[in-house]
LOVEXKE-756475 format. One record per residue (C-alpha): residue in one letter; residue number from 0; x, y, z; chain. Coordinates in steps of 0.02 Angstrom, whole numbers, padded with zeros to 5 digits. Layout:
[A NUM [X Y Z] A] ...
//
This chain:
[M 0 [04662 09868 01972] A] [H 1 [04683 09977 02132] A] [R 2 [04659 10162 02124] A] [R 3 [04831 10209 02103] A] [Q 4 [04840 10094 01946] A] [F 5 [04680 10183 01881] A] [L 6 [04732 10356 01894] A] [G 7 [04901 10317 01809] A] [T 8 [04798 10239 01671] A] [L 9 [04687 10396 01655] A] [A 10 [04854 10525 01668] A] [A 11 [04927 10410 01513] A] [V 12 [04773 10459 01407] A] [S 13 [04791 10625 01309] A] [V 14 [04674 10606 01188] A] [F 15 [04518 10535 01279] A] [P 16 [04452 10399 01186] A] [H 17 [04282 10310 01171] A] [D 18 [04365 10138 01265] A] [G 19 [04464 10123 01422] A] [F 20 [04318 10211 01525] A] [G 21 [04181 10124 01638] A] [Q 22 [03998 10127 01607] A] [T 23 [03900 10262 01519] A] [S 24 [03784 10382 01609] A] [T 25 [03651 10437 01490] A] [S 26 [03531 10590 01500] A] [R 27 [03425 10709 01397] A] [L 28 [03413 10895 01414] A] [V 29 [03280 10990 01337] A] [A 30 [03315 11167 01319] A] [G 31 [03155 11267 01318] A] [V 32 [03039 11406 01403] A] [H 33 [02952 11385 01557] A] [R 34 [02886 11507 01707] A] [Q 35 [02953 11503 01879] A] [Q 36 [02931 11606 02020] A] [V 37 [03094 11696 02056] A] [L 38 [03050 11855 02138] A] [P 39 [02970 11856 02305] A] [A 40 [02787 11793 02315] A] [G 41 [02658 11935 02262] A] [Y 42 [02753 11969 02113] A] [P 43 [02735 11904 01931] A] [G 44 [02823 11744 01889] A] [T 45 [02967 11753 01761] A] [E 46 [02980 11674 01601] A] [M 47 [03141 11578 01602] A] [W 48 [03248 11480 01463] A] [S 49 [03307 11324 01555] A] [F 50 [03357 11142 01541] A] [D 51 [03208 11018 01577] A] [A 52 [03095 11159 01641] A] [A 53 [03194 11203 01794] A] [F 54 [03307 11324 01846] A] [P 55 [03438 11293 01885] A] [G 56 [03440 11148 01751] A] [T 57 [03432 10958 01817] A] [A 58 [03587 10907 01924] A] [L 59 [03703 10781 01822] A] [R 60 [03787 10654 01912] A] [A 61 [03922 10544 01856] A] [R 62 [04067 10430 01914] A] [Q 63 [04255 10468 01886] A] [G 64 [04313 10348 01748] A] [D 65 [04136 10337 01672] A] [R 66 [04071 10416 01518] A] [L 67 [03928 10545 01500] A] [A 68 [03806 10546 01348] A] [V 69 [03689 10686 01348] A] [T 70 [03569 10729 01210] A] [V 71 [03527 10903 01205] A] [E 72 [03355 10953 01122] A] [N 73 [03329 11136 01064] A] [Q 74 [03155 11195 01093] A] [L 75 [03213 11387 01111] A] [P 76 [03173 11518 00999] A] [Q 77 [03346 11531 00944] A] [A 78 [03495 11417 00908] A] [T 79 [03598 11353 01062] A] [S 80 [03746 11257 01120] A] [V 81 [03803 11172 01287] A] [H 82 [03985 11195 01359] A] [W 83 [04032 11073 01498] A] [H 84 [04136 11187 01600] A] [G 85 [04294 11137 01666] A] [L 86 [04300 10964 01600] A] [R 87 [04448 10899 01516] A] [L 88 [04362 10819 01370] A] [E 89 [04371 10796 01187] A] [N 90 [04373 10954 01081] A] [R 91 [04231 10913 00963] A] [M 92 [04116 10893 01118] A] [D 93 [04154 11068 01207] A] [G 94 [04004 11153 01144] A] [V 95 [04086 11319 01058] A] [P 96 [03992 11363 00899] A] [G 97 [04103 11423 00760] A] [L 98 [04246 11334 00854] A] [T 99 [04219 11154 00902] A] [Q 100 [04027 11129 00833] A] [A 101 [03888 11215 00731] A] [P 102 [03749 11298 00840] A] [I 103 [03602 11183 00886] A] [A 104 [03462 11251 00778] A] [K 105 [03293 11268 00847] A] [G 106 [03192 11107 00832] A] [A 107 [03366 11014 00812] A] [S 108 [03468 10900 00943] A] [F 109 [03648 10851 00966] A] [D 110 [03721 10705 01049] A] [Y 111 [03876 10742 01169] A] [N 112 [03960 10594 01225] A] [F 113 [04133 10604 01322] A] [A 114 [04247 10527 01446] A] [L 115 [04258 10590 01625] A] [P 116 [04436 10569 01691] A] [D 117 [04424 10697 01824] A] [A 118 [04316 10702 01976] A] [G 119 [04258 10871 02054] A] [T 120 [04137 11010 02036] A] [Y 121 [04092 11071 01871] A] [W 122 [03947 11133 01777] A] [Y 123 [03858 11151 01601] A] [H 124 [03786 11297 01521] A] [S 125 [03749 11377 01369] A] [H 126 [03888 11441 01244] A] [A 127 [03788 11532 01117] A] [K 128 [03726 11708 01161] A] [S 129 [03789 11664 01320] A] [M 130 [03757 11851 01411] A] [E 131 [03584 11822 01373] A] [Q 132 [03555 11633 01376] A] [I 133 [03640 11596 01535] A] [E 134 [03560 11752 01621] A] [R 135 [03398 11677 01570] A] [G 136 [03443 11523 01661] A] [L 137 [03524 11404 01538] A] [Y 138 [03639 11318 01666] A] [G 139 [03647 11172 01791] A] [P 140 [03773 11083 01901] A] [L 141 [03876 10929 01840] A] [I 142 [03953 10831 01979] A] [I 143 [04086 10695 01941] A] [N 144 [04105 10585 02100] A] [E 145 [04266 10523 02156] A] [I 146 [04295 10332 02159] A] [D 147 [04339 10353 02342] A] [P 148 [04226 10493 02408] A] [P 149 [04250 10584 02562] A] [D 150 [04145 10517 02718] A] [V 151 [04020 10671 02744] A] [D 152 [03843 10677 02807] A] [Q 153 [03776 10791 02684] A] [D 154 [03842 10852 02506] A] [I 155 [03752 11020 02462] A] [T 156 [03783 11111 02281] A] [L 157 [03744 11304 02281] A] [M 158 [03740 11388 02122] A] [I 159 [03766 11568 02159] A] [D 160 [03694 11693 02036] A] [D 161 [03628 11875 02017] A] [I 162 [03501 11921 01887] A] [R 163 [03426 12087 01830] A] [L 164 [03233 12082 01834] A] [E 165 [03097 12206 01813] A] [Q 166 [02966 12227 01943] A] [D 167 [02845 12133 01819] A] [G 168 [02961 11976 01828] A] [S 169 [03035 12011 01658] A] [F 170 [03213 12016 01615] A] [A 171 [03281 12187 01603] A] [A 172 [03345 12228 01418] A] [F 173 [03499 12148 01353] A] [D 174 [03647 12211 01246] A] [N 175 [03647 12387 01320] A] [F 176 [03817 12475 01281] A] [H 177 [03847 12512 01478] A] [D 178 [03852 12326 01521] A] [L 179 [03970 12288 01377] A] [S 180 [04080 12433 01400] A] [H 181 [04088 12428 01600] A] [A 182 [04088 12291 01726] A] [G 183 [03970 12182 01637] A] [R 184 [03784 12140 01670] A] [I 185 [03767 12146 01870] A] [G 186 [03607 12089 01927] A] [N 187 [03483 12158 02061] A] [L 188 [03434 11999 02132] A] [W 189 [03547 11872 02231] A] [L 190 [03501 11682 02208] A] [A 191 [03567 11520 02265] A] [N 192 [03499 11371 02164] A] [G 193 [03373 11495 02084] A] [Q 194 [03299 11545 02245] A] [I 195 [03316 11695 02362] A] [D 196 [03398 11644 02522] A] [P 197 [03344 11452 02514] A] [A 198 [03366 11348 02670] A] [Y 199 [03452 11186 02700] A] [P 200 [03434 11098 02858] A] [L 201 [03585 11028 02955] A] [K 202 [03624 10948 03120] A] [R 203 [03741 11011 03252] A] [G 204 [03910 10927 03223] A] [E 205 [03873 10863 03047] A] [R 206 [04011 10868 02920] A] [V 207 [03962 10941 02758] A] [R 208 [04033 10964 02578] A] [V 209 [03985 11126 02507] A] [R 210 [04000 11151 02328] A] [L 211 [04000 11333 02280] A] [I 212 [03982 11388 02088] A] [N 213 [03970 11542 02030] A] [A 214 [03860 11570 01885] A] [A 215 [03833 11758 01877] A] [N 216 [03858 11837 01728] A] [A 217 [03990 11961 01800] A] [R 218 [03979 11978 01979] A] [V 219 [04127 11927 02081] A] [F 220 [04057 11868 02245] A] [T 221 [04148 11886 02408] A] [L 222 [04081 11741 02522] A] [G 223 [04087 11692 02696] A] [L 224 [04015 11548 02799] A] [Q 225 [03958 11576 02966] A] [G 226 [03921 11438 03099] A] [F 227 [04065 11320 03010] A] [D 228 [04238 11268 03039] A] [G 229 [04342 11174 02894] A] [W 230 [04434 11187 02747] A] [V 231 [04443 11226 02556] A] [V 232 [04475 11073 02471] A] [A 233 [04460 11099 02284] A] [L 234 [04463 11247 02175] A] [D 235 [04386 11239 01990] A] [G 236 [04353 11043 02027] A] [M 237 [04538 11015 02048] A] [P 238 [04596 10949 02236] A] [L 239 [04719 11043 02335] A] [N 240 [04872 10944 02380] A] [E 241 [04857 11033 02556] A] [P 242 [04683 11074 02598] A] [Q 243 [04661 11269 02661] A] [T 244 [04594 11317 02825] A] [L 245 [04417 11400 02791] A] [P 246 [04456 11572 02773] A] [E 247 [04335 11730 02829] A] [E 248 [04310 11778 02646] A] [L 249 [04291 11676 02486] A] [V 250 [04324 11765 02336] A] [L 251 [04230 11687 02185] A] [A 252 [04244 11755 02011] A] [P 253 [04110 11715 01876] A] [A 254 [04127 11530 01816] A] [Q 255 [04247 11486 01965] A] [R 256 [04206 11337 02096] A] [I 257 [04260 11312 02266] A] [D 258 [04239 11145 02368] A] [L 259 [04229 11144 02554] A] [I 260 [04220 11016 02690] A] [V 261 [04154 11089 02848] A] [D 262 [04085 11045 03019] A] [V 263 [03927 11116 03089] A] [T 264 [03998 11208 03246] A] [T 265 [03872 11339 03280] A] [D 266 [03774 11344 03437] A] [D 267 [03648 11449 03368] A] [E 268 [03491 11392 03277] A] [E 269 [03548 11442 03103] A] [A 270 [03706 11452 02995] A] [F 271 [03733 11556 02848] A] [L 272 [03812 11582 02687] A] [I 273 [03848 11770 02672] A] [T 274 [03887 11876 02520] A] [F 275 [03991 12038 02576] A] [E 276 [03938 12193 02473] A] [R 277 [03986 12368 02502] A] [D 278 [03859 12411 02616] A] [G 279 [03870 12250 02723] A] [G 280 [03834 12060 02723] A] [Y 281 [03675 11983 02674] A] [A 282 [03621 11807 02685] A] [I 283 [03614 11715 02520] A] [A 284 [03577 11543 02601] A] [H 285 [03542 11481 02776] A] [F 286 [03550 11324 02860] A] [P 287 [03435 11282 03008] A] [V 288 [03517 11178 03135] A] [S 289 [03444 11066 03253] A] [G 290 [03473 10911 03369] A] [P 291 [03598 10867 03487] A] [S 292 [03786 10895 03428] A] [K 293 [03875 10746 03355] A] [A 294 [04052 10712 03411] A] [A 295 [04185 10834 03322] A] [R 296 [04278 10756 03191] A] [S 297 [04459 10836 03201] A] [E 298 [04536 10743 03036] A] [K 299 [04572 10840 02894] A] [V 300 [04505 10771 02718] A] [I 301 [04626 10773 02569] A] [L 302 [04520 10722 02410] A] [P 303 [04606 10604 02303] A] [P 304 [04711 10686 02157] A] [N 305 [04648 10701 01972] A] [P 306 [04766 10645 01838] A] [D 307 [04917 10768 01821] A] [F 308 [05000 10843 01669] A] [P 309 [05157 10909 01747] A] [I 310 [05210 11066 01681] A] [D 311 [05386 11109 01629] A] [L 312 [05430 11297 01655] A] [A 313 [05604 11290 01608] A] [N 314 [05557 11249 01434] A] [A 315 [05379 11320 01414] A] [R 316 [05336 11415 01263] A] [T 317 [05282 11597 01306] A] [A 318 [05144 11720 01246] A] [T 319 [05083 11879 01318] A] [L 320 [04890 11931 01326] A] [L 321 [04871 12117 01334] A] [I 322 [04686 12175 01396] A] [D 323 [04625 12341 01334] A] [G 324 [04473 12431 01323] A] [G 325 [04306 12466 01418] A] [A 326 [04248 12631 01485] A] [M 327 [04360 12749 01592] A] [G 328 [04509 12721 01468] A] [G 329 [04440 12626 01323] A] [M 330 [04539 12589 01161] A] [R 331 [04560 12702 01008] A] [A 332 [04581 12571 00879] A] [A 333 [04582 12373 00865] A] [R 334 [04583 12250 00715] A] [V 335 [04443 12157 00664] A] [D 336 [04446 12034 00537] A] [G 337 [04617 12100 00497] A] [Q 338 [04552 12280 00472] A] [E 339 [04595 12424 00589] A] [L 340 [04447 12509 00650] A] [G 341 [04419 12669 00758] A] [A 342 [04330 12674 00924] A] [R 343 [04172 12740 00836] A] [E 344 [04157 12595 00719] A] [L 345 [04203 12464 00854] A] [A 346 [04061 12540 00959] A] [G 347 [03946 12527 00815] A] [R 348 [03979 12351 00811] A] [G 349 [03964 12322 01001] A] [L 350 [04149 12300 01026] A] [F 351 [04235 12378 01169] A] [W 352 [04375 12255 01221] A] [A 353 [04525 12193 01137] A] [L 354 [04665 12049 01167] A] [N 355 [04823 12097 01087] A] [G 356 [04748 12242 00984] A] [V 357 [04612 12119 00918] A] [A 358 [04421 12138 00954] A] [G 359 [04345 11959 00941] A] [R 360 [04416 11809 00907] A] [P 361 [04560 11813 00794] A] [E 362 [04602 11697 00629] A] [T 363 [04756 11645 00706] A] [P 364 [04785 11564 00894] A] [L 365 [04873 11633 01031] A] [L 366 [04982 11488 01046] A] [D 367 [05001 11357 00913] A] [L 368 [05059 11202 01033] A] [S 369 [05113 11019 01009] A] [L 370 [05046 10890 01111] A] [G 371 [05143 10882 01286] A] [E 372 [05215 11052 01265] A] [S 373 [05217 11165 01414] A] [A 374 [05163 11350 01399] A] [R 375 [05169 11508 01493] A] [I 376 [05046 11664 01462] A] [G 377 [05088 11838 01537] A] [M 378 [04935 11935 01557] A] [A 379 [04893 12113 01589] A] [N 380 [04740 12200 01632] A] [N 381 [04761 12372 01570] A] [T 382 [04578 12424 01607] A] [A 383 [04476 12490 01748] A] [F 384 [04355 12332 01771] A] [P 385 [04414 12151 01824] A] [H 386 [04416 12002 01707] A] [G 387 [04394 11805 01733] A] [M 388 [04496 11731 01599] A] [H 389 [04441 11551 01563] A] [L 390 [04528 11423 01470] A] [H 391 [04431 11280 01390] A] [G 392 [04490 11104 01385] A] [M 393 [04628 11117 01500] A] [H 394 [04675 11167 01684] A] [F 395 [04826 11292 01717] A] [S 396 [04922 11349 01861] A] [E 397 [04972 11528 01904] A] [V 398 [05153 11556 01914] A] [L 399 [05180 11639 02074] A] [A 400 [05303 11775 02113] A] [D 401 [05444 11653 02189] A] [G 402 [05432 11546 02028] A] [S 403 [05326 11420 02095] A] [L 404 [05169 11351 02043] A] [G 405 [04988 11384 02123] A] [P 406 [04835 11267 02125] A] [L 407 [04767 11200 01955] A] [R 408 [04628 11314 01896] A] [D 409 [04516 11339 01739] A] [T 410 [04469 11530 01775] A] [I 411 [04578 11666 01851] A] [L 412 [04526 11831 01905] A] [L 413 [04634 11983 01853] A] [N 414 [04580 12147 01948] A] [P 415 [04604 12312 01862] A] [Q 416 [04788 12360 01813] A] [E 417 [04836 12191 01881] A] [T 418 [04963 12070 01793] A] [R 419 [04965 11877 01822] A] [K 420 [05056 11728 01735] A] [I 421 [04982 11566 01701] A] [A 422 [05063 11395 01650] A] [F 423 [04995 11227 01582] A] [Q 424 [05042 11067 01485] A] [A 425 [04954 11055 01327] A] [H 426 [04891 10888 01347] A] [N 427 [04724 10898 01268] A] [P 428 [04733 10913 01064] A] [G 429 [04616 11032 00975] A] [D 430 [04560 11214 00962] A] [W 431 [04523 11288 01132] A] [L 432 [04424 11449 01178] A] [F 433 [04519 11571 01299] A] [H 434 [04405 11703 01352] A] [C 435 [04332 11831 01485] A] [H 436 [04197 11750 01587] A] [M 437 [04120 11922 01616] A] [L 438 [04000 11872 01475] A] [A 439 [03959 12041 01408] A] [H 440 [04156 12076 01405] A] [H 441 [04171 11921 01300] A] [Q 442 [04029 11971 01177] A] [A 443 [04111 12136 01153] A] [G 444 [04279 12071 01097] A] [M 445 [04373 11977 01222] A] [G 446 [04393 11819 01154] A] [S 447 [04554 11715 01095] A] [W 448 [04601 11533 01060] A] [I 449 [04738 11406 01086] A] [R 450 [04772 11256 00968] A] [V 451 [04852 11091 01028] A] [S 452 [04919 10986 00889] A] [A 453 [04928 10793 00915] A] 
//
């Protein structure tokens, strides 16, 4: 079977089965407590919660068309679960407590097993008390290699994060009302792969695939690469039909990913990944460059497509999502479990945000769709803060001003007072979470869900 036939077979599989896929990659992840030196030398170590005593957790790799079987053992002091972010997988494997599975109790384990129809850059992370558990280190990269991967000299994954530590190495207190009602938990330490400004040696003229993953609680990173030329080739795991020339700035909201294929073009001894902040640009990772320059490669790389599920905009079901709440505006009232509560009662429960006037996941879905039906959601951010809206189980396209569809994504950034429209085909049955990935905002009320019935 050649690759086009293979991808066509994948596209026809809307309920991802236990058969019809290749070999199974098996892993075991132990969620537990360990100490790691995160602050600079001379400061105390930090007690992390992590997978396999590593921060970030073990890099999981598999091949498109295979299955992934992972047993997660919980040795944490509280219950947890694992969400496989961006994967279009079976609903019961999605890892959302109270929606797709019961949480994994302390001392218990859970067997995840699912097909991998899509190649690309993904990640796995806790989906229980996420603001705390992800901040403490419960995440890792998940890379699904293409059947025909691009020809590169190196493949580098960079999980970008910011965490908030005290000078004694401990985590600053969680669940303060400022984080819940403002921009979220913004850290005071920038990290790449759990380190401050790590180094990745390169040779002049090398072609490199750089996979950027924003694992931060709430920070929207504005990033730039210095010393490289190349292209953006994928967003949120999904290949672009037409790669984009590498821009000066790359905006990466929490949970989003960007794949780059770049050539080392600098004549200097170092290249850099920069984060742009209000007071200037700072290196978040650097690349020592050595050796004589290799012959430049001018050809543009286009990644092979993932299975496609066409969107029928003309006949799409429609819904509206109004985002209200937070400081500097706030909400006077919202419904919780069918009961109307005032601002003081909501704050007493740690609820500061509402979607369509409801704080917390509602009893009824935002949309109740039939398998194969297309949907369009108009979203309005009526607040003073940005929100990264993430849909589980399916990818969507932004509906652009001219009516055309943008690239496939699983997370979209809405800036303050901004409106956006997204559309998708409901090709994956189940109950799918739709929430803000500024994790404090989700905890404080910004969560809904969509049902797809077979």
